[in-house]
C-alpha positions as CSV (number, residue, x, y, z in Angstrom):
1,M,-16.6,-19.3,10.8
2,N,-16.9,-21.3,14.0
3,I,-13.2,-21.0,14.6
4,V,-13.5,-17.2,14.5
5,K,-16.5,-17.2,16.9
6,R,-14.5,-19.4,19.3
7,Y,-11.5,-17.1,19.2
8,I,-13.7,-14.0,19.8
9,S,-15.5,-15.8,22.7
10,D,-12.1,-16.8,24.2
11,F,-10.7,-13.3,23.8
12,T,-13.8,-11.8,25.4
13,G,-13.6,-14.2,28.4
14,I,-9.9,-13.3,28.9
15,A,-10.7,-9.6,28.7
16,I,-13.5,-9.8,31.2
17,G,-11.2,-11.8,33.5
18,L,-8.5,-9.2,33.3
19,I,-10.9,-6.4,34.0
20,A,-12.2,-8.2,37.1
21,L,-8.7,-8.9,38.2
22,G,-7.8,-5.3,37.8
23,V,-10.8,-4.1,39.9
24,V,-10.0,-6.6,42.7
25,A,-6.3,-5.6,42.6
26,G,-7.2,-2.0,42.8
27,V,-9.3,-2.6,45.9
28,V,-6.6,-4.7,47.5
29,F,-3.4,-2.8,46.6
30,G,-4.8,0.8,46.1
31,D,-3.6,3.0,43.3
32,V,-1.4,1.0,41.0
33,P,-0.8,2.6,37.5
34,F,-2.6,0.1,35.3
35,V,-5.0,-1.1,38.0
36,G,-5.9,2.5,39.1
37,A,-7.3,3.3,35.7
38,I,-9.5,0.3,35.7
39,S,-10.8,0.7,39.2
40,N,-11.4,4.5,38.6
41,S,-13.3,3.8,35.4
42,F,-15.4,1.0,37.1
43,I,-16.2,3.3,40.1
44,A,-17.2,6.1,37.7
45,T,-19.5,3.7,35.8
46,V,-21.1,2.4,39.0
47,T,-21.6,6.0,40.3
48,S,-23.2,7.1,37.1
49,L,-25.5,4.1,37.1
50,G,-26.3,4.8,40.8
51,D,-27.3,8.3,39.9
52,A,-29.6,6.9,37.3
53,G,-31.1,4.3,39.7
54,A,-29.8,1.3,37.8
55,V,-27.4,-0.1,40.5
56,G,-29.8,-2.8,41.5
57,A,-30.0,-4.1,38.0
58,L,-26.3,-4.0,37.6
59,V,-25.7,-5.9,40.9
60,L,-28.3,-8.4,39.9
61,A,-26.6,-8.9,36.5
62,I,-23.2,-9.4,38.2
63,I,-24.6,-11.9,40.7
64,V,-26.2,-13.9,37.9
65,A,-23.1,-13.8,35.8
66,V,-20.9,-14.9,38.7
67,S,-23.2,-17.7,39.7
68,D,-23.1,-19.4,36.3
C-alpha cells in the first residue's frame, strides 16, 4: 500500500511541476498550443477567484507552497 501512495505522490508532484512549467512558458513564449490551454485555464481560474474575492487566499497558498 505504501508503494501505491508513493507512486501517487510522485505522479502528483510531476503533474504540478508540468502545470507550473506550462504557465511560465505561456507567459514567456505567448500562445503555444499546449501551453496556451494551460495558461488560459489558469488565468480563467484566477479571474473567477478574483471575482469572488479569494485571490489573496490563493496567492498566500501559492507563496506558502513555494517556500516549502
